[in-house]
C-alpha positions as CSV (number, residue, x, y, z in Angstrom):
1,T,15.4,2.6,-35.3
2,D,15.1,-0.4,-33.1
3,L,11.4,-0.8,-32.2
4,P,10.4,-3.4,-29.6
5,P,8.5,-6.3,-31.1
6,I,4.7,-6.0,-31.0
7,A,3.2,-8.5,-28.5
8,L,0.1,-10.1,-29.9
9,S,-2.4,-11.4,-27.4
10,P,-3.7,-14.8,-28.2
11,A,-7.1,-14.8,-29.7
12,K,-9.8,-16.0,-27.4
13,S,-10.9,-19.4,-28.5
14,H,-14.6,-19.8,-28.8
15,Q,-16.7,-22.9,-28.1
16,Y,-19.3,-23.6,-30.6
17,G,-22.7,-25.2,-30.5
18,V,-26.0,-25.3,-32.2
19,D,-29.2,-23.5,-31.3
20,M,-32.1,-26.0,-31.6
21,G,-34.9,-23.5,-31.2
22,N,-36.8,-21.7,-28.5
23,A,-39.6,-22.4,-26.1
24,L,-41.6,-20.7,-23.3
25,S,-40.5,-23.2,-20.6
26,I,-37.5,-25.3,-19.5
27,Q,-39.8,-28.3,-19.5
28,T,-40.6,-27.9,-23.2
29,L,-36.9,-27.5,-24.0
30,H,-36.1,-30.6,-21.9
31,A,-38.8,-32.6,-23.7
32,R,-37.4,-31.4,-27.1
33,W,-33.9,-32.4,-26.1
34,L,-35.0,-35.9,-25.0
35,G,-36.8,-36.4,-28.3
36,I,-34.0,-35.1,-30.5
37,R,-31.3,-37.0,-28.6
38,S,-33.3,-40.3,-28.7
39,A,-34.0,-39.9,-32.5
40,H,-30.5,-38.9,-33.4
41,A,-28.3,-40.3,-30.7
42,Q,-25.2,-40.8,-32.9
43,L,-25.2,-37.1,-33.9
44,F,-25.4,-35.9,-30.3
45,A,-22.9,-38.3,-28.7
46,G,-20.7,-36.5,-26.2
47,L,-22.7,-33.2,-26.4
48,T,-24.7,-31.6,-23.6
49,P,-27.8,-29.4,-23.7
50,S,-27.9,-26.0,-22.1
51,V,-30.3,-23.1,-22.1
52,T,-29.6,-19.5,-23.1
53,L,-31.8,-16.5,-22.6
54,R,-32.3,-14.0,-25.3
55,E,-34.2,-10.8,-25.2
56,I,-36.4,-9.9,-28.2
57,P,-35.6,-6.2,-28.8
58,K,-39.0,-5.2,-30.1
59,T,-41.1,-6.8,-27.3
60,K,-38.5,-7.0,-24.5
61,R,-39.6,-10.6,-24.0
62,I,-37.2,-13.2,-22.9
63,E,-36.9,-16.4,-25.0
64,L,-35.4,-19.7,-23.8
65,H,-33.2,-21.4,-26.4
66,L,-32.0,-25.0,-26.4
67,V,-28.2,-24.9,-27.2
68,I,-26.3,-28.2,-27.7
69,G,-22.5,-28.4,-27.6
70,P,-19.6,-28.0,-27.3
71,L,-18.4,-28.6,-30.8
72,A,-14.8,-28.3,-32.0
73,N,-15.3,-25.3,-34.3
74,A,-17.8,-23.4,-36.4
75,E,-17.5,-25.9,-39.2
76,A,-18.5,-28.8,-36.9
77,A,-21.6,-26.8,-35.8
78,T,-22.5,-26.1,-39.4
79,R,-22.0,-29.8,-40.4
80,L,-24.3,-30.9,-37.6
81,C,-27.0,-28.6,-38.9
82,V,-26.5,-29.9,-42.4
83,D,-26.8,-33.5,-41.1
84,L,-30.1,-32.5,-39.3
85,A,-31.6,-30.7,-42.3
86,P,-33.3,-33.7,-43.8
87,F,-35.2,-34.1,-40.5
88,R,-36.6,-30.6,-40.7
89,L,-35.2,-29.6,-37.3
90,Y,-34.4,-26.0,-36.6
91,C,-30.6,-25.8,-36.2
92,H,-28.4,-22.7,-36.2
93,P,-24.7,-22.7,-35.5
94,T,-23.8,-20.4,-32.6
95,V,-21.0,-19.5,-30.2
96,L,-21.5,-20.8,-26.7
97,G,-21.8,-17.8,-24.4
98,P,-21.0,-17.5,-20.8
99,D,-24.7,-17.0,-20.0
100,R,-25.8,-20.5,-20.7
101,V,-27.2,-22.8,-18.0
102,A,-27.0,-26.6,-18.0
103,L,-30.3,-28.2,-18.9
104,Q,-31.0,-30.8,-16.2
């Protein structure tokens, strides 16, 4: 039998970044970004900060997270966290979601 070819839809490409931790206010995240960027300017060249909101399931509280990106792929995000490890900075690779807001 002649079956029609299966059309494969292209996989959605994700943008990656790194979660640099949470805070209770935008001002605190902004101060953290300025400190991290000034101390490690070469690692963050060309990247921009944004804020994502996450709900804590147990408490229903909303956390603000500092997310830096975009990075080329998951490996680049992981490498950035590895490069930051000696400085004891919280860093977790993440997918950049549509819910992020630019940190001004």
